[in-house]
Backbone as a printed PyTorch tensor [residue, N CA C, xyz], in Angstrom:
tensor([[[ 85.2510, 161.6180,  37.2460],
         [ 84.1570, 160.8060,  37.7630],
         [ 84.7080, 159.6190,  38.5450]],

        [[ 83.8280, 159.0130,  39.3280],
         [ 84.2330, 157.8600,  40.1230],
         [ 83.8630, 156.5560,  39.4150]],

        [[ 84.7270, 155.5810,  39.5240],
         [ 84.5020, 154.2880,  38.8740],
         [ 83.1740, 153.6740,  39.3070]],

        [[ 82.7810, 153.8870,  40.5630],
         [ 81.5560, 153.2930,  41.0940],
         [ 80.3080, 153.7290,  40.3370]],

        [[ 80.3560, 154.8430,  39.6050],
         [ 79.2000, 155.3320,  38.8610],
         [ 78.9330, 154.5240,  37.5950]],

        [[ 79.8970, 153.7060,  37.2140],
         [ 79.7340, 152.8970,  36.0120],
         [ 78.9810, 151.6120,  36.3190]],

        [[ 78.4270, 151.0420,  35.2700],
         [ 77.8170, 149.7190,  35.3380],
         [ 78.7160, 148.7420,  34.5880]],

        [[ 78.5810, 147.4590,  34.8980],
         [ 79.4220, 146.4660,  34.2310],
         [ 79.2340, 146.5190,  32.7240]],

        [[ 78.0130, 146.7550,  32.2890],
         [ 77.7630, 146.7810,  30.8360],
         [ 78.4580, 147.9670,  30.1630]],

        [[ 78.7330, 149.0380,  30.9340],
         [ 79.4850, 150.1570,  30.3600],
         [ 80.8700, 149.6980,  29.9140]],

        [[ 81.5070, 148.8840,  30.7630],
         [ 82.8310, 148.3690,  30.4250],
         [ 82.7550, 147.3590,  29.2860]],

        [[ 81.7090, 146.5610,  29.2900],
         [ 81.5880, 145.5100,  28.2830],
         [ 81.2520, 146.0530,  26.8990]],

        [[ 80.4200, 147.1080,  26.8450],
         [ 79.8840, 147.5270,  25.5520],
         [ 80.2460, 148.9500,  25.1280]],

        [[ 80.6790, 149.7860,  26.0560],
         [ 80.9550, 151.1780,  25.7130],
         [ 82.4260, 151.5580,  25.8160]],

        [[ 83.1960, 150.7920,  26.5560],
         [ 84.5820, 151.1810,  26.8400],
         [ 85.4850, 150.9950,  25.6200]],

        [[ 86.2600, 152.0200,  25.3360],
         [ 87.2800, 151.9310,  24.2950],
         [ 88.5690, 151.3950,  24.9040]],

        [[ 89.5520, 151.1370,  24.0640],
         [ 90.8660, 150.6990,  24.5580],
         [ 91.4770, 151.7420,  25.4790]],

        [[ 91.3130, 153.0090,  25.1390],
         [ 91.8450, 154.0930,  25.9750],
         [ 91.1590, 154.1100,  27.3390]],

        [[ 89.8410, 153.9090,  27.3500],
         [ 89.1040, 153.8560,  28.6150],
         [ 89.6460, 152.7540,  29.5040]],

        [[ 89.7800, 151.5660,  28.9410],
         [ 90.2360, 150.4140,  29.7220],
         [ 91.6510, 150.6320,  30.2410]],

        [[ 92.5000, 151.2020,  29.4110],
         [ 93.8790, 151.4610,  29.8290],
         [ 93.9270, 152.4740,  30.9750]],

        [[ 93.0910, 153.4990,  30.8920],
         [ 93.0450, 154.4960,  31.9570],
         [ 92.5500, 153.8990,  33.2740]],

        [[ 91.6390, 152.9610,  33.1860],
         [ 91.0880, 152.3350,  34.3880],
         [ 92.0800, 151.3640,  35.0060]],

        [[ 92.7220, 150.5570,  34.1960],
         [ 93.5130, 149.4230,  34.7010],
         [ 94.9180, 149.8190,  35.1310]],

        [[ 95.6150, 150.6080,  34.3400],
         [ 97.0360, 150.8380,  34.5920],
         [ 97.2550, 152.0720,  35.4690]],

        [[ 98.2840, 152.0020,  36.3000],
         [ 98.6760, 153.1410,  37.1290],
         [ 99.6120, 154.0530,  36.3360]],

        [[ 99.4280, 155.3480,  36.4760],
         [100.2920, 156.3130,  35.7960],
         [101.5080, 156.6880,  36.6280]],

        [[101.3790, 156.5240,  37.9510],
         [102.4650, 156.9360,  38.8350],
         [103.6610, 156.0050,  38.7120]],

        [[104.8420, 156.5730,  38.6530],
         [106.0590, 155.7740,  38.6360],
         [106.5580, 155.5790,  40.0620]],

        [[106.9510, 154.3620,  40.3590],
         [107.4230, 154.0560,  41.7050],
         [108.7820, 154.6940,  41.9630]],

        [[108.9300, 155.2450,  43.1370],
         [110.2210, 155.7680,  43.5710],
         [110.8210, 154.7560,  44.5430]],

        [[111.7680, 153.9960,  44.0540],
         [112.3430, 152.9070,  44.8370],
         [113.2170, 153.4330,  45.9590]],

        [[113.0110, 152.8560,  47.1420],
         [113.8400, 153.2180,  48.2870],
         [115.1440, 152.4250,  48.2600]],

        [[116.0360, 152.7700,  49.1620],
         [117.3170, 152.0670,  49.2320],
         [117.1840, 150.6930,  49.8760]],

        [[116.1380, 150.5090,  50.7100],
         [115.9580, 149.1920,  51.3360],
         [114.5100, 148.9950,  51.7730]],

        [[114.1100, 147.7130,  51.8060],
         [112.7860, 147.3080,  52.2730],
         [112.9450, 146.1070,  53.2030]],

        [[112.0750, 146.0320,  54.1930],
         [112.0790, 144.8500,  55.0470],
         [111.6640, 143.6140,  54.2660]],

        [[110.6290, 143.7820,  53.4090],
         [110.0720, 142.6430,  52.6760],
         [109.6870, 143.0640,  51.2640]],

        [[109.9690, 142.1710,  50.3020],
         [109.4040, 142.2800,  48.9560],
         [108.3020, 141.2370,  48.8540]],

        [[107.0640, 141.6770,  48.6370],
         [105.9140, 140.7830,  48.5100],
         [105.6550, 140.5210,  47.0340]],

        [[105.7530, 139.2520,  46.6220],
         [105.5650, 138.8710,  45.2220],
         [104.2790, 138.0710,  45.0870]],

        [[103.3900, 138.5020,  44.2030],
         [102.1210, 137.8220,  44.0100],
         [102.2280, 136.7730,  42.9170]],

        [[101.5740, 135.6370,  43.1550],
         [101.5510, 134.5720,  42.1620],
         [100.7290, 134.9710,  40.9490]],

        [[100.9040, 134.2310,  39.8650],
         [100.1950, 134.5050,  38.6250],
         [100.8050, 133.7070,  37.4970]],

        [[100.2160, 133.7850,  36.3000],
         [100.6720, 132.9550,  35.1910],
         [102.1040, 133.2240,  34.7460]],

        [[102.6160, 134.4380,  34.9500],
         [103.9910, 134.7670,  34.5650],
         [104.8150, 135.1910,  35.7800]],

        [[104.4860, 134.6100,  36.9330],
         [105.2320, 134.9550,  38.1520],
         [106.7020, 134.5630,  38.0160]],

        [[106.9580, 133.4530,  37.3140],
         [108.3160, 133.0170,  37.0060],
         [108.4790, 133.0740,  35.4880]],

        [[109.4320, 133.8490,  34.9780],
         [110.4910, 134.5220,  35.7280],
         [110.2290, 135.9860,  36.0530]],

        [[109.1650, 136.5720,  35.4810],
         [109.0440, 138.0330,  35.4820],
         [108.9630, 138.6450,  36.8750]],

        [[107.9390, 138.2880,  37.6330],
         [107.7450, 138.9180,  38.9450],
         [108.8370, 138.4990,  39.9350]],

        [[109.1150, 137.2130,  39.9630],
         [110.0360, 136.7050,  40.9850],
         [111.4640, 137.1940,  40.7390]],

        [[111.8380, 137.3950,  39.4830],
         [113.1890, 137.8790,  39.1980],
         [113.4150, 139.3000,  39.6960]],

        [[112.3540, 140.1120,  39.7120],
         [112.4920, 141.4630,  40.2470],
         [112.7590, 141.3970,  41.7520]],

        [[112.0530, 140.5330,  42.4570],
         [112.3030, 140.3620,  43.8900],
         [113.7060, 139.8080,  44.1320]],

        [[114.1190, 138.8660,  43.3060],
         [115.4580, 138.2980,  43.4220],
         [116.5220, 139.3730,  43.2010]],

        [[116.2930, 140.2320,  42.2200],
         [117.2220, 141.3390,  41.9580],
         [117.3410, 142.2430,  43.1810]],

        [[116.2150, 142.5830,  43.7850],
         [116.2360, 143.4460,  44.9730],
         [116.9500, 142.7720,  46.1360]],

        [[116.7490, 141.4860,  46.2840],
         [117.4000, 140.7330,  47.3620],
         [118.9090, 140.7000,  47.1490]],

        [[119.3260, 140.3870,  45.9360],
         [120.7570, 140.2850,  45.6420],
         [121.4700, 141.6310,  45.7710]],

        [[120.7530, 142.7180,  45.5280],
         [121.3340, 144.0540,  45.6680],
         [121.2410, 144.5840,  47.0860]],

        [[120.6100, 143.8160,  47.9740],
         [120.4520, 144.2510,  49.3470],
         [119.3180, 145.2360,  49.5550]],

        [[118.4710, 145.4030,  48.5440],
         [117.3330, 146.3150,  48.6640],
         [116.2220, 145.6810,  49.4930]],

        [[115.9690, 144.3830,  49.2790],
         [114.9570, 143.6520,  50.0420],
         [115.6390, 142.6640,  50.9820]],

        [[115.2960, 142.7540,  52.2690],
         [115.9110, 141.8610,  53.2530],
         [115.2930, 140.4650,  53.2000]],

        [[113.9840, 140.4140,  52.9710],
         [113.2860, 139.1360,  52.8720],
         [112.2940, 139.1980,  51.7240]],

        [[111.8730, 138.0110,  51.2580],
         [110.9120, 137.9220,  50.1640],
         [109.7190, 137.0920,  50.6240]],

        [[108.5300, 137.6530,  50.4780],
         [107.2950, 136.9400,  50.7820],
         [106.6330, 136.5590,  49.4700]],

        [[106.4340, 135.2570,  49.2390],
         [105.7770, 134.7800,  48.0210],
         [104.3580, 134.3640,  48.3880]],

        [[103.3920, 134.7770,  47.5650],
         [101.9890, 134.5840,  47.9210],
         [101.2070, 133.9640,  46.7760]],

        [[100.4560, 132.9020,  47.0780],
         [ 99.5510, 132.3310,  46.0830],
         [ 99.4240, 130.8280,  46.1710]],

        [[ 98.1960, 130.3550,  46.1170],
         [ 97.9360, 128.9200,  45.9730],
         [ 97.7940, 128.6310,  44.4790]],

        [[ 96.6380, 128.9330,  43.9300],
         [ 96.4740, 128.9570,  42.4780],
         [ 95.3680, 129.9460,  42.1600]],

        [[ 95.3940, 130.4420,  40.9240],
         [ 94.4540, 131.4930,  40.5570],
         [ 93.7690, 131.2230,  39.2430]],

        [[ 93.2840, 132.3100,  38.6190],
         [ 92.4510, 132.2380,  37.4150],
         [ 93.1100, 131.4590,  36.2780]],

        [[ 94.3930, 131.6780,  36.0430],
         [ 95.0790, 131.0300,  34.9200],
         [ 96.0960, 129.9960,  35.3940]],

        [[ 96.0210, 129.6180,  36.6460],
         [ 97.0470, 128.7280,  37.1660],
         [ 96.4700, 127.8040,  38.2310]],

        [[ 96.1270, 126.5720,  37.8450],
         [ 95.7280, 125.5590,  38.8110],
         [ 96.9430, 124.6460,  38.9680]],

        [[ 97.7250, 124.9350,  39.9750],
         [ 99.0430, 124.3130,  40.0450],
         [ 99.2580, 123.5550,  41.3440]],

        [[ 99.8510, 122.4090,  41.2220],
         [100.3420, 121.6360,  42.3680],
         [101.8060, 121.3290,  42.0690]],

        [[102.7520, 121.7840,  42.8730],
         [102.5660, 122.5510,  44.1010],
         [102.0240, 123.9550,  43.8490]],

        [[101.7840, 124.6650,  44.9280],
         [101.2020, 126.0010,  44.8400],
         [102.1390, 126.9750,  44.1340]],

        [[101.5680, 128.1120,  43.7190],
         [102.3830, 129.1690,  43.1230],
         [103.4790, 129.6080,  44.0890]],

        [[103.1080, 129.7830,  45.3610],
         [104.0910, 130.2220,  46.3530],
         [105.2130, 129.2030,  46.5080]],

        [[104.8740, 127.9280,  46.5020],
         [105.8900, 126.8810,  46.6360],
         [106.8420, 126.8810,  45.4450]],

        [[106.2960, 127.0940,  44.2460],
         [107.1370, 127.1480,  43.0500],
         [108.1080, 128.3320,  43.1120]],

        [[107.5960, 129.4780,  43.5540],
         [108.4600, 130.6530,  43.6610],
         [109.5150, 130.4510,  44.7380]],

        [[109.1330, 129.8210,  45.8430],
         [110.0840, 129.5380,  46.9120],
         [111.2100, 128.6380,  46.4060]],

        [[110.8470, 127.6000,  45.6810],
         [111.8400, 126.6650,  45.1210],
         [112.7790, 127.4010,  44.1660]],

        [[112.2220, 128.2870,  43.3520],
         [113.0200, 129.0770,  42.4110],
         [114.0280, 129.9460,  43.1610]],

        [[113.5840, 130.5990,  44.2050],
         [114.4710, 131.4680,  44.9850],
         [115.5920, 130.6730,  45.6510]],

        [[115.2410, 129.5310,  46.2050],
         [116.2560, 128.6870,  46.8420],
         [117.3090, 128.2490,  45.8360]],

        [[116.8670, 127.9180,  44.6280],
         [117.7970, 127.4980,  43.5750],
         [118.6720, 128.6470,  43.0730]],

        [[118.2950, 129.8750,  43.4100],
         [119.0750, 131.0370,  42.9780],
         [119.7810, 131.7140,  44.1480]],

        [[119.9910, 130.9640,  45.2050],
         [120.8740, 131.4290,  46.2630],
         [120.2410, 132.2030,  47.4020]],

        [[118.9140, 132.2830,  47.4530],
         [118.2630, 132.9790,  48.5620],
         [118.2260, 132.0310,  49.7720]],

        [[118.6060, 132.5310,  50.9200],
         [118.5860, 131.7080,  52.1250],
         [117.1370, 131.3920,  52.5240]],

        [[116.9200, 130.1600,  52.9820],
         [115.5840, 129.7130,  53.3420],
         [114.9510, 130.6130,  54.3950]],

        [[115.7620, 131.0730,  55.3470],
         [115.2340, 131.9160,  56.4240],
         [114.8330, 133.3130,  55.9390]],

        [[115.1900, 133.6430,  54.7020],
         [114.8230, 134.9420,  54.1460],
         [113.5950, 134.8580,  53.2410]],

        [[112.9440, 133.6910,  53.2170],
         [111.7500, 133.5050,  52.3910],
         [110.5420, 133.2430,  53.2870]],

        [[109.4890, 134.0220,  53.0800],
         [108.2090, 133.8150,  53.7580],
         [107.2260, 133.2750,  52.7220]],

        [[106.4380, 132.2740,  53.1030],
         [105.5730, 131.5890,  52.1390],
         [104.1140, 131.6560,  52.5930]],

        [[103.2740, 132.2250,  51.7390],
         [101.8250, 132.2600,  51.9570],
         [101.1900, 131.4920,  50.8130]],

        [[100.6040, 130.3330,  51.0860],
         [100.0830, 129.4790,  50.0020],
         [ 98.6250, 129.0820,  50.1810]],

        [[ 97.8330, 129.9630,  50.8180],
         [ 96.4050, 129.6820,  50.9750],
         [ 95.5360, 130.4890,  50.0070]],

        [[ 96.0680, 131.5580,  49.4690],
         [ 95.2360, 132.5060,  48.7280],
         [ 94.9370, 132.0610,  47.3030]],

        [[ 93.7030, 132.3610,  46.8550],
         [ 93.2740, 132.0070,  45.5040],
         [ 92.8950, 133.2230,  44.6640]],

        [[ 92.9650, 134.4100,  45.2390],
         [ 92.6440, 135.6250,  44.4950],
         [ 93.3690, 136.8020,  45.1450]],

        [[ 93.2370, 137.9740,  44.5520],
         [ 93.9880, 139.1420,  45.0230],
         [ 93.5970, 139.5310,  46.4530]],

        [[ 92.3120, 139.4970,  46.7450],
         [ 91.8530, 139.8320,  48.0980],
         [ 92.5110, 138.9120,  49.1240]],

        [[ 92.5220, 137.6050,  48.8390],
         [ 93.1350, 136.6450,  49.7660],
         [ 94.6450, 136.7880,  49.7990]],

        [[ 95.2680, 137.1110,  48.6580],
         [ 96.7160, 137.3980,  48.6510],
         [ 97.0580, 138.3910,  49.7460]],

        [[ 96.3130, 139.4740,  49.7640],
         [ 96.6000, 140.5540,  50.7030],
         [ 96.2030, 140.1890,  52.1270]],

        [[ 95.0530, 139.5990,  52.2780],
         [ 94.5640, 139.2380,  53.6120],
         [ 95.5260, 138.2730,  54.3040]],

        [[ 95.8840, 137.1970,  53.6180],
         [ 96.7320, 136.1780,  54.2460],
         [ 98.1890, 136.6350,  54.3570]],

        [[ 98.6380, 137.4310,  53.3970],
         [100.0040, 137.9660,  53.4850],
         [100.1310, 138.9090,  54.6750]],

        [[ 99.1170, 139.7370,  54.8850],
         [ 99.1370, 140.6460,  56.0370],
         [ 99.1150, 139.8780,  57.3530]],

        [[ 98.3490, 138.7950,  57.3890],
         [ 98.3220, 137.9770,  58.6090],
         [ 99.7020, 137.4000,  58.9000]],

        [[100.3750, 136.9490,  57.8450],
         [101.7230, 136.3970,  58.0170],
         [102.7000, 137.4800,  58.4520]],

        [[102.6340, 138.6350,  57.8140],
         [103.5220, 139.7370,  58.1760],
         [103.2710, 140.2110,  59.6130]],

        [[102.0010, 140.2410,  60.0010],
         [101.6550, 140.6980,  61.3410],
         [102.2300, 139.7890,  62.4230]],

        [[102.4110, 138.5110,  62.0840],
         [102.9690, 137.5710,  63.0610],
         [104.4690, 137.7630,  63.2540]],

        [[105.1090, 138.5410,  62.3550],
         [106.5690, 138.6850,  62.4100],
         [107.0340, 140.1310,  62.5220]],

        [[106.1640, 141.0870,  62.1920],
         [106.5670, 142.4900,  62.1580],
         [105.5040, 143.3670,  62.8260]],

        [[105.9250, 144.5560,  63.1850],
         [104.9970, 145.6070,  63.5330],
         [104.5770, 146.2810,  62.2320]],

        [[103.3130, 146.1470,  61.8490],
         [102.8710, 146.6570,  60.5600],
         [102.9590, 148.1790,  60.4680]],

        [[103.0510, 148.8350,  61.5930],
         [103.2220, 150.2920,  61.5790],
         [104.6500, 150.7020,  61.2400]],

        [[105.5630, 149.7380,  61.3100],
         [106.9760, 150.0560,  61.1130],
         [107.5660, 149.4260,  59.8560]],

        [[106.8840, 148.4400,  59.2880],
         [107.4550, 147.6670,  58.1870],
         [107.5160, 148.4990,  56.8960]],

        [[108.5660, 148.2710,  56.1050],
         [108.6530, 148.8340,  54.7570],
         [108.4920, 147.6880,  53.7690]],

        [[107.6390, 147.9010,  52.7580],
         [107.2260, 146.8050,  51.8870],
         [107.2780, 147.2240,  50.4270]],

        [[107.8320, 146.3550,  49.5860],
         [107.7610, 146.5200,  48.1350],
         [106.8000, 145.4710,  47.5920]],

        [[105.7030, 145.9010,  46.9970],
         [104.7020, 144.9960,  46.4280],
         [104.9970, 144.8060,  44.9450]],

        [[105.2470, 143.5670,  44.5280],
         [105.6550, 143.2710,  43.1600],
         [104.6140, 142.4030,  42.4720]],

        [[104.0990, 142.8920,  41.3480],
         [103.1810, 142.1190,  40.5240],
         [103.2500, 142.6850,  39.1030]],

        [[102.4410, 142.1700,  38.2060],
         [102.4380, 142.6660,  36.8260],
         [101.8200, 144.0550,  36.7660]],

        [[102.2230, 144.8510,  35.7730],
         [101.7730, 146.2410,  35.7250],
         [100.2550, 146.3620,  35.6150]],

        [[ 99.5980, 145.4220,  34.9070],
         [ 98.1460, 145.4930,  34.7520],
         [ 97.3980, 145.0730,  36.0210]],

        [[ 98.0890, 144.4590,  36.9410],
         [ 97.4810, 143.9550,  38.1840],
         [ 97.8130, 144.8360,  39.3770]],

        [[ 98.7030, 145.8080,  39.1890],
         [ 99.2270, 146.5610,  40.3200],
         [ 98.1880, 147.4780,  40.9600]],

        [[ 97.3780, 148.1560,  40.1630],
         [ 96.4200, 149.1080,  40.7390],
         [ 95.4830, 148.4110,  41.7180]],

        [[ 94.9020, 147.2850,  41.3270],
         [ 93.9640, 146.5690,  42.1960],
         [ 94.6760, 145.9740,  43.4030]],

        [[ 95.8750, 145.4400,  43.1880],
         [ 96.6360, 144.8350,  44.2900],
         [ 96.9890, 145.8670,  45.3500]],

        [[ 97.5230, 146.9850,  44.9030],
         [ 97.9490, 148.0260,  45.8320],
         [ 96.7470, 148.6290,  46.5600]],

        [[ 95.6550, 148.8410,  45.8240],
         [ 94.4510, 149.3890,  46.4430],
         [ 93.8740, 148.4370,  47.4820]],

        [[ 93.9250, 147.1410,  47.2030],
         [ 93.4230, 146.1430,  48.1540],
         [ 94.2780, 146.1180,  49.4080]],

        [[ 95.5730, 146.1270,  49.2250],
         [ 96.4830, 146.0910,  50.3680],
         [ 96.2950, 147.3140,  51.2680]],

        [[ 96.2340, 148.4880,  50.6680],
         [ 96.1080, 149.7010,  51.4730],
         [ 94.7230, 149.8200,  52.1060]],

        [[ 93.7080, 149.2130,  51.4990],
         [ 92.3710, 149.2100,  52.1010],
         [ 92.3300, 148.3070,  53.3350]],

        [[ 92.9640, 147.1460,  53.2280],
         [ 92.9770, 146.2110,  54.3530],
         [ 93.8630, 146.6880,  55.4930]],

        [[ 94.9570, 147.3200,  55.1360],
         [ 95.8890, 147.7980,  56.1590],
         [ 96.6850, 148.9590,  55.5800]],

        [[ 96.3680, 150.1730,  55.9710],
         [ 97.0580, 151.3400,  55.3910],
         [ 98.4980, 151.4540,  55.8780]],

        [[ 99.3600, 150.6190,  55.3070],
         [100.7670, 150.6350,  55.6800],
         [101.3830, 152.0020,  55.3700]],

        [[102.2380, 152.4430,  56.2270],
         [102.8510, 153.7560,  56.0700],
         [103.9270, 153.7670,  54.9970]],

        [[104.5590, 152.6240,  54.7790],
         [105.7430, 152.5990,  53.9200],
         [105.6250, 151.4600,  52.9200]],

        [[104.9970, 151.7400,  51.7890],
         [104.7990, 150.7100,  50.7630],
         [105.0530, 151.3060,  49.3870]],

        [[105.7170, 150.5170,  48.5460],
         [105.9860, 150.9070,  47.1610],
         [105.4250, 149.8340,  46.2400]],

        [[104.6270, 150.2360,  45.2730],
         [104.0920, 149.2930,  44.2960],
         [104.9860, 149.2330,  43.0700]],

        [[105.4230, 148.0250,  42.7200],
         [106.3220, 147.8220,  41.5760],
         [105.5820, 147.0240,  40.5050]],

        [[105.2820, 147.6480,  39.3880],
         [104.5930, 146.9710,  38.2910],
         [105.5840, 146.4370,  37.2690]],

        [[105.5450, 145.1230,  37.0600],
         [106.4700, 144.4660,  36.1320],
         [105.8120, 144.2930,  34.7610]],

        [[106.5460, 144.5860,  33.7160],
         [106.0470, 144.3270,  32.3630],
         [106.3230, 142.8670,  32.0120]],

        [[105.3120, 142.0210,  32.2160],
         [105.5510, 140.6040,  31.9320],
         [105.2620, 140.2930,  30.4590]],

        [[105.6000, 139.0820,  30.0620],
         [105.5070, 138.7040,  28.6500],
         [104.1150, 138.2400,  28.2530]],

        [[103.2110, 138.0820,  29.2200],
         [101.8400, 137.6860,  28.8930],
         [101.0450, 138.8880,  28.4090]],

        [[101.0570, 139.9500,  29.2070],
         [100.3560, 141.1800,  28.8550],
         [100.9650, 142.3180,  29.6600]],

        [[101.1770, 143.4510,  29.0180],
         [101.6590, 144.6310,  29.7270],
         [101.1720, 145.8790,  28.9990]],

        [[101.4640, 147.0390,  29.5350],
         [100.9030, 148.2750,  29.0060],
         [101.3340, 148.5440,  27.5630]],

        [[102.4570, 148.0000,  27.1390],
         [102.9360, 148.2440,  25.7760],
         [102.3900, 147.2440,  24.7570]],

        [[101.9400, 146.0860,  25.2130],
         [101.6030, 145.0060,  24.2730],
         [100.1540, 144.5340,  24.3230]],

        [[ 99.3570, 145.0050,  25.2900],
         [ 98.0660, 144.3660,  25.5350],
         [ 97.0790, 144.4860,  24.3750]],

        [[ 97.2570, 145.4740,  23.5030],
         [ 96.3250, 145.6520,  22.3880],
         [ 96.6320, 144.7510,  21.1960]],

        [[ 97.6840, 143.9410,  21.3050],
         [ 98.1610, 143.1810,  20.1530],
         [ 97.5330, 141.8050,  20.0100]],

        [[ 96.7850, 141.3390,  21.0040],
         [ 96.1490, 140.0310,  20.8920],
         [ 94.7930, 140.0380,  21.5670]],

        [[ 93.9050, 139.1770,  21.0860],
         [ 92.5610, 139.0930,  21.6620],
         [ 92.6160, 138.6320,  23.1090]],

        [[ 93.5290, 137.7170,  23.4100],
         [ 93.6240, 137.2130,  24.7680],
         [ 94.0840, 138.3020,  25.7310]],

        [[ 95.0550, 139.1110,  25.3140],
         [ 95.5250, 140.2190,  26.1480],
         [ 94.4080, 141.2330,  26.3880]],

        [[ 93.6340, 141.5160,  25.3440],
         [ 92.5070, 142.4340,  25.4900],
         [ 91.4760, 141.8790,  26.4690]],

        [[ 91.2580, 140.5760,  26.4090],
         [ 90.3360, 139.9320,  27.3460],
         [ 90.8230, 140.0800,  28.7800]],

        [[ 92.1290, 139.9100,  29.0000],
         [ 92.6770, 140.0240,  30.3550],
         [ 92.5260, 141.4500,  30.9010]],

        [[ 92.7140, 142.4430,  30.0440],
         [ 92.5810, 143.8270,  30.4910],
         [ 91.1160, 144.1550,  30.7790]],

        [[ 90.2090, 143.6800,  29.9520],
         [ 88.7770, 143.8610,  30.2290],
         [ 88.4040, 143.1830,  31.5390]],

        [[ 88.8990, 141.9860,  31.7350],
         [ 88.6330, 141.2590,  32.9830],
         [ 89.1460, 142.0440,  34.1860]],

        [[ 90.3400, 142.6100,  34.0720],
         [ 90.9080, 143.3780,  35.1770],
         [ 90.0780, 144.6310,  35.4570]],

        [[ 89.5930, 145.2960,  34.4080],
         [ 88.7350, 146.4650,  34.5910],
         [ 87.4360, 146.0810,  35.2950]],

        [[ 86.8540, 144.9610,  34.8960],
         [ 85.6280, 144.4780,  35.5440],
         [ 85.8760, 144.1240,  37.0090]],

        [[ 87.0390, 143.5430,  37.2860],
         [ 87.3780, 143.1990,  38.6700],
         [ 87.5950, 144.4550,  39.5160]],

        [[ 88.2010, 145.4640,  38.9430],
         [ 88.3560, 146.7280,  39.6660],
         [ 86.9900, 147.3100,  40.0270]],

        [[ 86.0700, 147.2830,  39.0690],
         [ 84.7260, 147.7840,  39.3420],
         [ 84.0420, 146.9290,  40.4090]],

        [[ 84.2050, 145.6240,  40.3190],
         [ 83.6270, 144.7090,  41.3160],
         [ 84.1880, 144.9850,  42.7100]],

        [[ 85.4930, 145.1830,  42.8050],
         [ 86.1200, 145.4480,  44.1000],
         [ 85.6290, 146.7780,  44.6850]],

        [[ 85.4320, 147.7710,  43.8120],
         [ 84.9100, 149.0520,  44.2850],
         [ 83.4860, 148.8910,  44.8060]],

        [[ 82.6420, 148.2000,  44.0460],
         [ 81.2440, 148.0400,  44.4360],
         [ 81.1030, 147.2040,  45.7030]],

        [[ 82.0110, 146.2660,  45.9150],
         [ 81.9910, 145.4360,  47.1220],
         [ 82.7350, 146.0960,  48.2830]],

        [[ 83.2380, 147.3020,  48.0350],
         [ 83.9830, 148.0700,  49.0470],
         [ 85.2330, 147.3260,  49.5380]],

        [[ 85.8400, 146.5920,  48.6270],
         [ 87.1240, 145.9600,  48.9330],
         [ 88.2840, 146.9190,  48.6950]],

        [[ 88.0300, 147.9480,  47.8930],
         [ 89.0140, 149.0010,  47.6770],
         [ 88.2840, 150.3370,  47.6750]],

        [[ 89.0380, 151.4200,  47.8310],
         [ 88.4540, 152.7470,  47.7570],
         [ 88.0690, 153.0470,  46.3080]],

        [[ 87.1040, 153.9380,  46.1380],
         [ 86.6670, 154.3110,  44.7990],
         [ 87.8280, 154.9370,  44.0220]],

        [[ 87.7690, 154.8080,  42.7030],
         [ 88.8530, 155.2480,  41.8350],
         [ 88.3460, 156.3480,  40.9110]],

        [[ 89.0960, 157.4260,  40.7910],
         [ 88.7510, 158.5140,  39.8850],
         [ 89.2470, 158.2000,  38.4840]],

        [[ 88.3380, 158.3140,  37.5080],
         [ 88.6810, 158.0520,  36.1100],
         [ 88.1260, 159.1900,  35.2500]],

        [[ 88.5860, 159.3240,  33.9900],
         [ 88.0340, 160.3650,  33.1140],
         [ 86.5290, 160.1810,  32.8960]],

        [[ 85.8390, 161.2600,  32.5590],
         [ 84.3810, 161.2410,  32.4090],
         [ 83.8980, 160.6200,  31.1020]],

        [[ 84.8080, 160.1810,  30.2670],
         [ 84.4600, 159.7870,  28.8990],
         [ 83.3710, 158.7190,  28.8720]],

        [[ 83.5190, 157.6850,  29.6780],
         [ 82.5690, 156.5780,  29.6320],
         [ 81.1740, 157.0020,  30.0610]],

        [[ 81.0880, 157.7840,  31.1330],
         [ 79.7870, 158.2280,  31.6020],
         [ 79.1200, 159.1210,  30.5650]],

        [[ 79.8990, 159.9860,  29.9420],
         [ 79.3610, 160.8510,  28.8880],
         [ 78.8860, 160.0360,  27.6950]],

        [[ 79.6300, 158.9680,  27.3950],
         [ 79.2490, 158.1120,  26.2690],
         [ 77.9280, 157.4020,  26.5610]],

        [[ 77.7570, 156.9880,  27.8240],
         [ 76.4980, 156.3390,  28.2100],
         [ 75.3300, 157.3160,  28.0880]],

        [[ 75.5320, 158.5660,  28.5310],
         [ 74.4770, 159.5730,  28.4550],
         [ 74.1280, 159.8570,  27.0090]],

        [[ 75.1190, 159.9270,  26.1460],
         [ 74.8840, 160.1760,  24.7290],
         [ 74.0640, 159.0550,  24.0960]],

        [[ 74.3810, 157.8370,  24.4880],
         [ 73.6680, 156.6810,  23.9420],
         [ 72.2170, 156.6930,  24.4190]],

        [[ 72.0110, 157.0240,  25.7000],
         [ 70.6530, 157.0580,  26.2390],
         [ 69.8330, 158.1540,  25.5820]],

        [[ 70.4460, 159.3060,  25.3280],
         [ 69.7390, 160.4060,  24.6850],
         [ 69.3620, 160.0680,  23.2570]],

        [[ 70.2670, 159.3260,  22.5860],
         [ 70.0210, 158.9400,  21.1980],
         [ 68.8700, 157.9580,  21.0880]],

        [[ 68.7190, 157.1130,  22.1050],
         [ 67.6550, 156.1140,  22.0610],
         [ 66.3300, 156.7060,  22.5760]]])
């Protein structure tokens, strides 16, 4: 079934942990290339060290030629300086050359991350030719990658989901706050689909069947 067939209340009141996990997390494993023009790192509450260290690793190994850091502040991070500025400072302190860092610090959500990052990339690259590694937390990767490809269907992009220490696919069921974040991400995925910010997503029929069963019972 398609995610768009669900209602928000289905996620709030009918979804099991398995349902939410199937909706939020990507099953596909990334096949890393030998090199990328840019590693795009999205801001967030655990961007340092988790997300940014993966980009730093790729840069130091010569896999990523440049690093684009994106984010002003978001849901769990009202920060001055911006998330992007903090990541830039971190990279500089770890030996990345200033000319190899691109900074996007206007965005406040995932949609803006992608919109403004693409505008910055377009000013420096041919988007039909660029190779890009998108780096974010594993629970945020599906929506991020779907948003990016909806705005600009890049030919050469790899999504890299990082298991951060706040919440990840192995630990999210262990705390109420982690469960809240996964529910929030599922609701945001549904919102993005309904607003046509991303393409519709195929999910198992379990939730829709559960809704029909409940309606028949009542």
